[in-house]
C-alpha positions as CSV (number, residue, x, y, z in Angstrom):
1,M,29.4,2.2,25.6
2,A,29.6,5.0,28.1
3,A,27.4,7.9,27.0
4,V,28.4,11.6,27.0
5,N,25.8,13.6,29.0
6,P,24.0,10.3,29.7
7,Y,20.3,9.9,30.1
8,L,20.7,6.2,30.9
9,Q,23.8,4.2,31.9
10,V,23.8,0.4,32.2
11,E,26.8,-1.4,33.7
12,G,27.5,-5.1,34.0
13,L,23.9,-6.2,33.4
14,T,23.2,-10.0,33.6
15,K,19.9,-11.8,33.2
16,R,19.2,-15.5,33.6
17,I,16.0,-17.4,33.1
18,G,16.5,-20.7,34.9
19,E,19.8,-22.1,33.7
20,R,19.8,-20.1,30.5
21,V,21.8,-16.9,30.4
22,L,20.2,-14.3,28.1
23,F,23.0,-11.7,28.5
24,R,26.1,-11.5,30.7
25,Q,27.9,-8.4,32.0
26,I,26.6,-6.1,29.2
27,S,27.2,-2.3,29.4
28,F,25.9,0.6,27.4
29,G,24.6,4.2,27.7
30,I,22.2,6.5,25.9
31,A,23.0,10.2,25.6
32,E,20.8,13.2,25.2
33,G,19.3,13.2,21.7
34,Q,20.8,9.9,20.7
35,H,18.7,7.5,18.6
36,V,19.7,3.8,19.4
37,G,18.4,0.7,17.7
38,L,18.7,-2.7,19.4
39,I,19.1,-5.8,17.1
40,A,19.0,-9.5,18.2
41,K,17.6,-12.8,17.1
42,N,14.2,-13.9,18.6
43,G,14.5,-15.4,22.0
44,T,17.8,-13.8,22.9
45,G,16.3,-11.2,25.3
46,K,15.4,-8.0,23.4
47,S,12.0,-7.5,25.0
48,T,13.3,-8.8,28.3
49,L,16.0,-6.1,28.3
50,L,13.4,-3.4,27.5
51,N,11.2,-4.6,30.3
52,I,14.1,-4.5,32.7
53,L,14.9,-0.9,31.7
54,S,11.3,0.1,32.2
55,G,11.2,-1.5,35.6
56,K,8.7,-4.2,34.6
57,E,11.2,-7.1,35.2
58,G,14.1,-7.7,37.5
59,Y,17.7,-8.7,36.7
60,D,20.5,-10.7,38.4
61,E,23.6,-8.5,38.4
62,G,24.7,-5.0,37.4
63,S,23.3,-1.5,37.7
64,I,20.8,0.8,35.8
65,V,21.1,4.5,36.4
66,Y,18.8,7.1,34.9
67,R,19.5,10.8,35.0
68,R,17.6,12.4,37.9
69,D,14.0,13.6,37.0
70,L,14.2,11.9,33.5
71,K,10.8,11.4,31.9
72,V,10.7,7.9,30.3
73,G,8.0,6.7,27.8
74,Y,7.7,3.0,27.0
75,L,5.7,1.4,24.1
76,E,5.2,-2.3,24.7
77,Q,5.2,-4.7,21.8
78,T,1.6,-5.8,22.6
79,P,-0.2,-3.1,24.5
80,V,-3.2,-4.2,26.7
81,Y,-6.0,-2.0,28.1
82,P,-8.7,-2.7,30.7
83,A,-12.0,-3.7,29.1
84,G,-14.7,-1.0,28.7
85,L,-12.4,2.0,28.1
86,T,-12.9,4.4,25.3
87,V,-10.0,5.6,23.2
88,I,-9.7,8.9,25.1
89,E,-10.1,7.1,28.5
90,A,-7.2,4.8,27.4
91,C,-5.0,7.8,27.2
92,F,-5.5,8.4,30.9
93,S,-5.4,4.7,32.0
94,H,-1.6,4.0,31.8
95,G,-0.1,5.7,34.8
96,N,2.4,8.4,34.0
97,A,3.5,11.6,35.9
98,V,0.8,13.7,34.2
99,T,-2.2,11.3,34.5
100,N,-1.2,10.6,38.1
101,L,-1.1,14.3,38.8
102,I,-4.6,14.8,37.2
103,R,-6.0,12.0,39.5
104,E,-4.3,13.7,42.5
105,Y,-6.0,16.9,41.5
106,E,-9.4,15.2,41.1
107,T,-9.0,13.5,44.5
108,C,-8.1,16.9,46.1
109,M,-11.2,18.6,44.6
110,A,-13.4,15.8,45.9
111,T,-12.0,16.0,49.4
112,P,-13.5,18.5,51.9
113,G,-11.2,21.5,52.4
114,N,-9.2,20.7,49.2
115,P,-5.9,19.8,51.0
116,R,-2.7,20.9,49.2
117,L,-4.7,22.5,46.4
118,D,-2.2,25.4,45.9
119,E,0.8,23.0,45.6
120,I,-1.1,20.7,43.2
121,F,-2.4,23.6,41.2
122,D,1.2,24.9,40.7
123,R,2.4,21.4,39.6
124,M,-0.5,21.2,37.1
125,E,0.7,24.5,35.6
126,R,4.3,23.3,35.4
127,E,3.4,19.9,33.8
128,K,0.9,21.5,31.3
129,A,-1.7,19.1,32.7
130,W,-4.7,21.3,32.0
131,N,-4.5,20.7,28.2
132,Y,-3.6,17.0,28.5
133,E,-6.8,15.9,26.8
134,S,-6.6,18.3,23.9
135,R,-2.9,17.2,23.3
136,A,-4.1,13.6,23.4
137,K,-6.8,14.3,20.8
138,Q,-4.3,16.2,18.6
139,I,-1.8,13.4,18.5
140,L,-4.5,10.7,18.0
141,S,-5.8,12.7,15.0
142,Q,-2.3,12.8,13.6
143,L,-2.3,9.0,13.9
144,K,-5.6,8.8,12.1
145,I,-7.6,8.0,15.2
146,D,-10.7,10.3,15.3
147,A,-13.4,8.2,17.1
148,F,-12.3,9.3,20.6
149,D,-15.4,7.6,22.2
150,Q,-14.9,4.2,20.4
151,Q,-14.4,1.3,22.7
152,V,-10.7,0.1,22.6
153,S,-12.0,-3.5,22.6
154,T,-13.4,-2.9,19.1
155,L,-10.1,-1.6,17.7
156,S,-7.9,-3.5,15.2
157,G,-4.3,-4.4,16.2
158,G,-3.0,-1.4,14.1
159,Q,-5.5,1.0,15.7
160,L,-4.6,-0.2,19.2
161,K,-0.9,0.2,18.5
162,R,-1.6,3.8,17.4
163,V,-3.5,4.5,20.6
164,A,-0.6,3.1,22.7
165,L,1.8,5.2,20.6
166,A,-0.2,8.3,21.2
167,N,-0.1,7.5,24.9
168,V,3.6,7.6,25.1
169,L,4.0,10.7,22.8
170,I,1.5,12.8,24.8
171,T,3.7,12.7,27.8
172,E,6.6,14.3,25.9
173,P,9.2,12.0,27.4
174,D,13.0,12.7,27.4
175,L,13.7,9.1,26.6
176,L,11.4,7.0,24.5
177,I,11.7,3.2,24.6
178,L,9.9,1.4,21.7
179,D,9.4,-2.3,21.3
180,E,8.5,-3.1,17.7
181,P,6.7,0.2,17.0
182,T,6.0,-0.6,13.3
183,N,4.2,-3.9,14.0
184,H,0.6,-3.7,12.8
185,L,1.0,-0.2,11.5
186,D,0.3,0.5,7.8
187,L,2.8,2.1,5.5
188,E,1.4,5.6,5.8
189,M,1.7,5.4,9.6
190,I,5.2,3.9,9.5
191,E,6.4,6.7,7.3
192,W,4.7,9.3,9.5
193,L,6.4,7.8,12.6
194,E,9.7,7.6,10.8
195,E,9.6,11.3,9.9
196,Y,8.4,12.3,13.4
197,L,11.3,10.5,15.1
198,K,13.9,11.7,12.6
199,R,12.9,15.3,13.4
200,S,12.6,14.7,17.1
201,K,15.3,15.7,19.6
202,L,14.2,13.2,22.2
203,S,16.5,10.3,23.1
204,L,15.4,6.9,21.7
205,L,16.0,3.2,22.3
206,M,14.0,0.9,20.0
207,V,13.7,-2.7,18.9
208,T,12.4,-3.0,15.3
209,H,12.8,-5.4,12.4
210,D,12.1,-2.6,9.9
211,R,15.5,-2.1,8.3
212,Y,14.6,1.1,6.4
213,F,13.3,2.5,9.7
214,L,16.6,1.6,11.5
215,D,18.6,3.1,8.7
216,R,16.8,6.4,8.6
217,V,16.2,7.0,12.3
218,C,19.0,5.5,14.3
219,S,22.6,6.7,14.7
220,V,23.8,3.9,16.9
221,I,23.1,0.2,16.6
222,L,23.4,-2.3,19.6
223,E,23.6,-6.0,18.7
224,L,22.8,-8.6,21.3
225,D,24.5,-11.9,20.2
226,D,25.7,-14.9,22.1
227,E,25.1,-13.3,25.6
228,T,27.3,-10.3,24.5
229,L,26.4,-6.7,23.4
230,Y,28.3,-5.1,20.5
231,T,28.1,-1.4,19.7
232,Y,28.2,0.2,16.2
233,K,28.3,4.0,15.9
234,G,26.3,4.4,12.7
235,N,23.0,3.5,11.1
236,Y,21.9,0.1,9.9
237,S,23.9,0.1,6.6
238,Y,27.1,0.9,8.7
239,Y,26.2,-1.9,11.1
240,L,25.9,-4.5,8.3
241,Q,29.4,-3.6,7.0
242,K,31.1,-3.5,10.4
243,R,29.3,-6.6,11.7
244,Q,30.6,-8.6,8.8
245,E,34.1,-7.3,9.5
246,R,33.8,-8.4,13.1
247,I,32.6,-11.8,12.1
248,D,35.5,-12.2,9.6
249,V,38.0,-11.3,12.3
250,A,36.4,-13.6,14.9
251,N,36.3,-16.5,12.4
252,A,40.0,-16.0,11.5
253,E,40.9,-15.9,15.2
254,I,39.0,-19.2,15.8
255,A,40.7,-20.8,12.8
256,R,44.2,-19.8,14.0
257,A,43.3,-21.0,17.5
258,N,42.2,-24.4,16.2
259,N,45.4,-24.9,14.3
260,L,47.5,-24.2,17.4
261,Y,45.1,-26.1,19.7
262,R,45.9,-29.4,18.0
263,T,49.6,-28.9,18.7
264,E,49.1,-27.8,22.3
265,L,46.6,-30.7,23.0
266,D,49.2,-33.2,21.9
267,W,51.7,-31.5,24.3
268,M,49.2,-31.6,27.2
269,R,48.6,-35.4,26.6
270,R,52.4,-36.1,26.5
271,M,53.5,-34.0,29.5
272,P,53.7,-35.6,33.0
273,C,51.4,-34.3,35.8
274,A,54.3,-32.7,37.7
275,R,55.3,-29.6,35.8
276,G,57.6,-26.7,36.4
277,H,56.6,-23.0,36.3
278,K,57.2,-22.7,32.6
279,A,55.1,-25.7,31.9
280,R,52.3,-24.5,34.2
281,Y,52.2,-21.1,32.3
282,R,51.9,-23.0,29.0
283,E,49.1,-25.1,30.5
284,E,47.2,-22.0,31.6
285,S,47.7,-20.6,28.1
286,F,46.3,-23.9,26.7
287,Y,43.0,-23.5,28.5
288,E,42.6,-19.9,27.3
289,L,43.4,-21.1,23.8
290,E,40.8,-23.9,24.2
291,K,38.1,-21.4,25.0
292,V,38.8,-19.5,21.7
293,A,39.1,-22.7,19.6
294,K,35.7,-24.0,20.9
295,R,33.9,-20.7,20.2
296,K,31.2,-21.1,17.5
297,V,32.2,-20.1,14.0
298,V,29.6,-17.8,12.5
299,E,28.6,-19.3,9.2
300,Q,27.9,-17.3,6.0
301,Q,24.3,-17.5,5.0
302,V,23.7,-20.6,2.9
303,S,21.3,-20.3,0.0
304,L,18.3,-22.6,0.6
305,E,16.9,-23.7,-2.8
306,V,13.9,-25.9,-2.3
307,K,12.1,-27.6,-5.2
308,S,8.4,-26.7,-5.1
309,S,5.8,-29.1,-6.3
310,Y,4.9,-28.8,-10.1
311,I,2.7,-25.9,-11.0
312,G,0.9,-25.8,-14.4
313,S,0.4,-22.9,-16.7
314,K,-3.1,-22.1,-15.3
315,I,-2.7,-20.6,-11.9
316,F,-5.8,-18.6,-11.0
317,E,-8.1,-16.0,-12.4
318,A,-10.2,-13.5,-10.5
319,D,-13.2,-12.9,-12.7
320,Y,-14.9,-9.6,-12.0
321,I,-15.0,-10.0,-8.2
322,C,-17.1,-7.6,-6.1
323,K,-17.0,-7.6,-2.3
324,S,-18.3,-5.0,0.1
325,Y,-19.5,-4.6,3.7
326,G,-22.4,-2.3,3.2
327,P,-22.4,0.8,0.9
328,D,-19.6,2.6,2.8
329,K,-17.0,-0.3,2.8
330,V,-16.2,-1.4,-0.7
331,I,-13.3,-3.9,-0.9
332,L,-13.3,-5.0,-4.5
333,K,-15.3,-3.7,-7.5
334,D,-15.4,-5.8,-10.7
335,F,-11.8,-6.9,-10.0
336,F,-10.3,-8.9,-12.8
337,Y,-6.8,-10.5,-12.7
338,T,-5.0,-13.4,-14.2
339,F,-2.0,-14.7,-12.2
340,S,1.1,-15.7,-14.1
341,R,3.4,-18.6,-13.5
342,Y,6.3,-17.8,-11.1
343,E,4.8,-14.3,-10.4
344,K,5.8,-12.6,-7.2
345,M,3.2,-10.0,-6.2
346,G,3.3,-7.6,-3.2
347,I,0.1,-6.1,-1.8
348,V,0.2,-2.8,-0.1
349,G,-2.4,-0.3,1.2
350,N,-3.6,1.3,4.4
351,N,-5.2,-0.8,7.1
352,G,-8.9,-1.5,6.3
353,T,-8.6,-1.3,2.5
354,G,-9.2,-5.0,2.1
355,K,-5.8,-6.7,1.6
356,S,-6.5,-9.6,4.0
357,T,-10.1,-10.0,2.7
358,F,-8.8,-10.3,-0.9
359,I,-6.4,-13.1,0.2
360,K,-9.2,-15.0,2.0
361,I,-11.4,-14.7,-1.2
362,L,-8.5,-16.1,-3.3
363,L,-8.0,-19.0,-0.9
364,G,-11.8,-19.8,-0.7
365,L,-12.0,-18.8,3.0
366,E,-14.4,-16.0,2.2
367,K,-17.0,-15.7,-0.6
368,P,-17.2,-12.7,-2.9
369,D,-20.6,-11.0,-3.4
370,S,-20.3,-11.6,-7.1
371,G,-17.8,-12.9,-9.6
372,K,-15.6,-16.0,-9.1
373,V,-12.1,-17.3,-8.5
374,V,-10.9,-20.1,-10.8
375,V,-7.8,-21.9,-9.3
376,G,-5.6,-24.2,-11.5
377,E,-5.7,-28.0,-10.6
378,T,-1.9,-28.1,-9.9
379,V,-1.9,-25.2,-7.4
380,R,-0.9,-26.1,-3.8
381,F,-1.3,-23.2,-1.5
382,G,0.9,-22.5,1.5
383,Y,-0.8,-19.9,3.7
384,Y,0.9,-18.0,6.4
385,S,-1.8,-15.9,8.2
386,Q,-1.8,-13.4,11.0
387,E,-4.1,-15.7,13.1
388,G,-3.1,-19.2,12.0
389,M,-0.5,-20.1,14.6
390,A,-1.8,-23.0,16.8
391,F,0.5,-25.6,18.3
392,N,0.3,-28.4,20.9
393,E,2.2,-26.6,23.7
394,Q,3.6,-29.9,25.0
395,M,5.3,-30.9,21.8
396,K,8.9,-30.4,21.0
397,V,9.9,-28.1,18.2
398,I,11.3,-30.9,16.0
399,D,8.2,-33.1,16.5
400,V,5.9,-30.2,15.3
401,V,7.8,-30.2,12.0
402,R,8.2,-34.0,11.7
403,D,4.4,-34.3,12.1
404,I,4.2,-32.6,8.7
405,A,7.2,-34.3,6.9
406,E,10.4,-36.0,7.7
407,Y,12.2,-34.5,4.6
408,I,11.8,-31.7,2.2
409,D,12.7,-32.2,-1.5
410,L,15.6,-30.0,-2.8
411,G,15.4,-31.5,-6.4
412,G,17.9,-33.6,-8.2
413,G,17.4,-36.5,-5.8
414,R,18.6,-34.3,-2.8
415,H,16.7,-34.1,0.4
416,L,16.8,-32.0,3.6
417,S,15.7,-33.5,6.9
418,A,13.3,-31.7,9.2
419,M,16.2,-31.1,11.6
420,Q,18.4,-29.6,8.9
421,F,15.6,-27.5,7.6
422,L,14.9,-26.0,11.1
423,Q,18.6,-25.2,11.4
424,H,18.4,-23.0,8.3
425,F,15.7,-21.0,10.2
426,M,18.0,-20.6,13.3
427,F,16.7,-23.5,15.4
428,S,19.9,-25.2,16.7
429,P,19.7,-28.9,17.5
430,K,19.5,-27.9,21.2
431,D,16.6,-25.5,20.4
432,Q,14.8,-28.2,18.5
433,Q,14.4,-30.2,21.7
434,N,12.6,-27.3,23.4
435,Y,8.9,-27.6,24.2
436,V,6.7,-25.1,22.3
437,Y,5.4,-23.5,25.6
438,K,9.0,-22.3,26.2
439,L,9.3,-20.4,22.9
440,S,9.1,-16.6,22.7
441,G,6.5,-14.9,20.5
442,G,9.1,-14.5,17.7
443,E,10.3,-18.1,17.9
444,R,6.7,-19.3,17.6
445,R,6.3,-17.2,14.5
446,R,9.5,-18.7,13.1
447,L,8.3,-22.2,13.8
448,Y,4.9,-21.5,12.2
449,L,6.7,-20.3,9.1
450,C,8.7,-23.5,9.0
451,T,5.4,-25.6,9.2
452,V,4.0,-23.7,6.2
453,L,7.2,-24.1,4.0
454,M,7.7,-27.7,5.0
455,R,4.5,-28.7,3.2
456,N,6.2,-28.0,-0.1
457,P,3.6,-25.6,-1.6
458,N,4.0,-24.2,-5.1
459,F,2.0,-21.0,-4.3
460,L,2.9,-19.1,-1.2
461,V,0.4,-16.6,0.3
462,L,2.1,-14.7,3.2
463,D,-0.1,-12.3,5.2
464,E,2.2,-10.0,7.2
465,P,5.0,-12.6,7.6
466,T,7.4,-9.9,8.9
467,N,5.6,-9.1,12.1
468,D,7.5,-10.5,15.1
469,L,10.3,-12.1,13.0
470,D,13.8,-10.9,13.7
471,I,16.1,-9.5,11.0
472,V,18.2,-12.7,10.6
473,T,15.0,-14.7,9.9
474,L,13.8,-12.1,7.5
475,Q,17.1,-12.4,5.6
476,V,16.7,-16.2,5.4
477,L,13.1,-15.8,4.2
478,E,14.0,-13.2,1.6
479,E,16.7,-15.6,0.2
480,Y,14.2,-18.5,0.2
481,L,11.5,-16.5,-1.7
482,R,14.0,-15.2,-4.3
483,N,14.9,-18.8,-5.1
484,F,11.4,-20.2,-4.8
485,K,10.2,-21.9,-8.0
486,G,6.6,-21.1,-7.6
487,C,4.1,-18.2,-7.2
488,V,4.2,-15.7,-4.2
489,I,1.8,-13.2,-2.8
490,V,3.0,-11.1,0.1
491,V,1.0,-8.7,2.1
492,S,3.5,-6.6,4.2
493,H,4.3,-3.2,5.6
494,D,8.0,-4.0,5.6
495,R,9.3,-1.9,2.8
496,Y,12.8,-3.4,2.7
497,F,11.3,-7.0,2.6
498,M,9.0,-6.0,-0.3
499,D,11.9,-4.4,-2.3
500,K,13.9,-7.7,-2.0
501,V,11.1,-10.1,-2.9
502,V,8.3,-8.8,-5.2
503,D,8.2,-8.0,-8.9
504,H,5.2,-5.7,-8.8
505,L,2.5,-4.4,-6.5
506,L,-1.2,-4.4,-6.1
507,V,-2.0,-1.1,-4.4
508,F,-5.3,-1.1,-2.5
509,Q,-6.4,2.6,-2.3
510,G,-9.7,2.0,-0.6
511,Q,-13.4,1.8,-1.8
512,G,-12.5,-0.9,-4.4
513,D,-9.8,1.1,-6.1
514,V,-7.0,-1.4,-6.8
515,R,-4.0,-0.5,-9.0
516,D,-1.3,-2.7,-10.5
517,F,2.1,-1.0,-10.2
518,P,5.0,-2.5,-12.3
519,G,7.8,-2.3,-9.7
520,N,8.8,-2.7,-6.1
521,Y,7.8,-0.5,-3.1
522,T,10.7,2.0,-3.3
523,Q,10.0,2.6,-7.0
524,Y,6.3,3.0,-6.2
525,R,7.1,5.5,-3.5
526,E,9.5,7.5,-5.7
527,W,6.8,7.5,-8.5
528,K,4.2,8.8,-6.0
529,E,6.5,11.5,-4.7
530,E,7.5,12.6,-8.2
531,K,3.8,12.8,-9.2
532,L,3.0,14.9,-6.1
533,R,6.0,17.2,-6.7
534,F,5.0,17.7,-10.3
535,E,1.4,18.4,-9.4
536,R,2.5,21.0,-6.8
537,E,4.8,22.6,-9.4
538,R,2.0,22.8,-11.9
539,Q,-0.4,24.3,-9.3
540,K,2.3,26.8,-8.3
541,A,2.8,27.8,-11.9
542,R,-0.9,28.2,-12.5
543,E,-1.2,30.4,-9.5
544,A,1.7,32.5,-10.7
545,K,0.1,32.8,-14.1
546,A,-3.3,33.8,-12.6
547,P,-4.4,37.5,-13.0
548,A,-2.9,39.8,-10.4
549,S,-5.2,40.9,-7.6
550,A,-3.0,43.7,-6.4
551,P,-4.2,47.4,-6.6
552,A,-3.5,49.2,-9.9
553,A,-0.9,51.5,-8.3
554,T,1.4,48.5,-7.6
555,R,1.2,47.0,-11.1
556,P,3.8,49.3,-12.9
557,Q,6.4,48.1,-10.4
558,R,5.8,44.5,-11.5
559,E,5.9,45.4,-15.2
560,H,9.4,47.0,-14.7
561,S,10.8,44.3,-12.5
562,G,13.2,43.1,-15.3
563,K,11.3,39.9,-16.3
564,R,10.9,39.5,-20.1
565,K,7.7,38.5,-21.8
566,L,7.3,35.3,-23.8
567,T,8.0,35.7,-27.5
568,F,5.2,34.8,-30.0
569,K,6.9,31.5,-30.8
570,E,7.3,30.6,-27.1
571,R,3.7,31.4,-26.4
572,R,2.6,29.1,-29.3
573,E,5.0,26.4,-28.0
574,M,3.4,26.7,-24.5
575,E,-0.1,26.3,-25.9
576,A,1.0,23.3,-27.9
577,L,2.6,21.8,-24.8
578,E,-0.6,22.2,-22.7
579,A,-2.5,20.3,-25.4
580,D,0.2,17.6,-25.6
581,I,0.4,17.2,-21.8
582,A,-3.4,16.8,-21.6
583,A,-3.4,14.2,-24.4
584,L,-0.5,12.3,-22.8
585,E,-2.1,12.2,-19.4
586,A,-5.3,10.9,-21.0
587,E,-3.4,8.2,-22.8
588,K,-1.5,7.3,-19.6
589,K,-4.8,7.0,-17.7
590,A,-6.2,4.8,-20.4
591,I,-3.1,2.5,-20.4
592,E,-3.1,2.2,-16.6
593,E,-6.8,1.3,-16.6
594,A,-6.2,-1.3,-19.4
595,L,-3.3,-2.8,-17.5
596,C,-5.4,-3.1,-14.4
597,S,-8.4,-4.6,-16.2
598,G,-6.8,-8.0,-16.8
599,T,-8.6,-8.2,-20.2
600,L,-5.6,-7.7,-22.4
601,G,-3.9,-10.4,-24.5
602,V,-0.2,-11.2,-24.1
603,D,0.9,-9.1,-27.1
604,E,-1.3,-6.1,-26.2
605,L,-0.2,-6.3,-22.5
606,T,3.5,-6.3,-23.6
607,E,3.0,-3.4,-26.0
608,K,1.2,-1.2,-23.4
609,S,3.8,-2.1,-20.7
610,K,6.6,-0.9,-23.0
611,R,4.7,2.2,-24.0
612,L,4.0,3.3,-20.4
613,P,7.7,4.2,-19.4
614,R,8.3,5.9,-22.7
615,L,5.1,7.9,-22.2
616,N,6.1,8.9,-18.7
617,D,9.5,10.1,-20.0
618,E,7.8,12.1,-22.7
619,L,5.3,13.6,-20.2
620,D,8.1,14.6,-17.9
621,E,10.1,16.2,-20.7
622,K,7.1,18.3,-21.9
623,S,6.1,19.2,-18.4
624,M,9.5,20.4,-17.5
625,R,9.6,22.6,-20.7
626,W,6.1,23.9,-19.8
627,L,7.4,24.9,-16.3
628,E,10.4,26.7,-17.8
629,L,8.2,28.7,-20.0
630,S,5.7,29.4,-17.2
631,E,8.6,30.8,-15.1
632,I,9.3,33.4,-17.9
633,E,5.6,34.2,-18.2
634,G,5.4,34.6,-14.4
């Protein structure tokens, strides 16, 4: 892909690690203002490619050419800072053109005679280096980092990622390279970054598993597959369509080659060694045909339906749980909930609102301050945690899983061997013979997921399962969870994944405020936006209806502006609507609180669940009519 007005042009790039080829003779370019997403399975070289482009790693063949004087910013997947730094000091620690210039200025000022001061002073002006710290604080504040003197060693993974993100944005790069920018960010920050990059005119190359992010931000998708790079000039949805077309064409070509190969192989075996020119030409064609015939057919995704162990009607109850860390950090406040059989729940909320703590209380890993959790006798938890990955580095992949079980039950007398199960999660027979220490971070996460699922649980609790997993693995996991005959709780910031898997959401809003929303994440987001829009419209209408503060001399002009007054009947209607809206909002609040309480019987729960959408429709209808009348009145 040669770029028009290129910022970056890569030609014939090859990278080997030992005998393994990650990619061979790949070429692409990134033009000014272009937003490019890079997709590949874990272990195929995504992060390696980004490290090569940023100069942190070498390569075997090819060329990388940046436009002269191009300013490049690079966000690593796992940022690391020296111990002892504060947040604001961290913004100066990673060398870039501006911070290096500031250090040069400080050295100059500390040197007798201030050598080259005029030249450095002029460069400080050109680079806007004087206000670097204030710019850093401004961007950190936008990313909800306000404690500038806090030690970076005390930051959570999400806070550290935001500091690193601020570091690259402060420099105002021409080309921004991002490796998994959404990992460890909460939904609010992901959506902030998504909007920021959508509006931005800078060039962008990023690796991310967040499919909504790819769809909304990127205009070009690069796919690294089987040592080759494929280019799709469109967003993620376009890529999915065109990739399938490419696979269908390739599989048809392989099928045709295999049919012809059998005929040609028989000819090769029958022909004598001494051959004429025509025979030699046919022989050369045979070897080209053989290459095509022996290419790997890309299989369609096979549905993996695994029989979970029996789960009874009693799952678990959370009985008026309270949990806090001091008066300023309330996690749960009299939380009551009864989990239903086969329920699939998503948990969302900003970092620090208590999502992981809630899960640990449920699993008995942390005790509540008061209240209790009652778990049914038949419940067998499978817990995928953010910290739970621990392997014997010297074991082979297949042995790690076989240590748990040789087979997994599919039901109906059918079984799947450990080797076959691993293949469903993209560990080929060859990959299964690899030692754990050779695996990439994403491959280790995939193996950890397999060890959790191989234990045949009937209640899966997945805490941030999408971090570090590639898109192909996420698609397999989504299909697995949709077919899973058990209960599921998922904590995730991956909006696409949540939409595919969960039936409803627990929304952690902070300070013990936990709401149950009957729908997936997109529906929740649309509801929130509609609610905000409606509140803005009502406020706008109230302000328009407020008494005018203009001088008396200007008022006659407004009276003769051509707008009519409300009739007596319309004024009465508007008053009635205001009363109705207030009553409906009170009823809605009461229903929502009742649904969240967990104290309702089945019949009452059903009745109120049916009433809520009808009430919302009625509220919307009356609110829209009130707005129409308020426009006349205004």
